[in-house]
C-alpha positions in Angstrom: 6.8 -3.1 2.7 6.6 -3.4 -1.1 9.5 -5.8 -1.3 8.0 -8.2 1.2 4.7 -8.2 -0.6 6.4 -9.0 -3.9 8.2 -11.9 -2.3 5.0 -13.3 -0.8 3.2 -12.8 -4.2 6.0 -14.6 -6.0 5.7 -17.6 -3.7 1.9 -17.7 -4.1 2.3 -17.5 -7.8 4.9 -20.3 -8.0 2.8 -22.6 -5.8 -0.2 -22.2 -8.1 -2.4 -20.8 -5.4 -2.7 -17.5 -7.1 -2.9 -17.0 -10.9 -1.6 -14.0 -12.7 -5.0 -12.3 -13.1 -5.7 -12.6 -9.3 -2.2 -11.4 -8.5 -2.6 -8.4 -10.8 -5.9 -7.6 -9.2 -4.4 -7.8 -5.7 -1.5 -5.6 -6.7 -3.8 -3.0 -8.1 -5.9 -3.1 -4.9 -2.7 -2.7 -2.8 -1.6 0.3 -4.9 -5.0 2.0 -4.3 -4.8 1.3 -0.6 -1.3 2.7 -0.5 -2.4 5.8 -2.4 -5.3 6.4 0.1 -3.0 5.8 3.1 -0.5 8.4 1.8 -3.3 10.9 1.3 -4.5 10.4 4.8 -0.9 10.6 6.2 -0.4 13.9 4.3 -3.6 15.3 6.0 -2.4 14.2 9.4 1.0 15.7 8.8 -0.6 19.0 7.8 -2.8 19.1 10.9 0.2 18.3 13.1 2.3 21.1 11.6 -0.6 23.5 11.8 -1.0 22.7 15.6 2.8 22.8 16.3 3.6 26.0 14.4 0.4 27.9 15.4 1.4 27.9 19.0 
């Protein structure tokens, strides 16, 4: 996932449609979304394990 996003960002940056500041902002936003997603997936994993191993 990260590699593809980096390739897309590189093309946008080379074509002049995205400047470095906007690219940096987008990257930081994606990092935050990824962190949030990993936290949620961790909670889901814990709930599933609790249900599976409780029975």
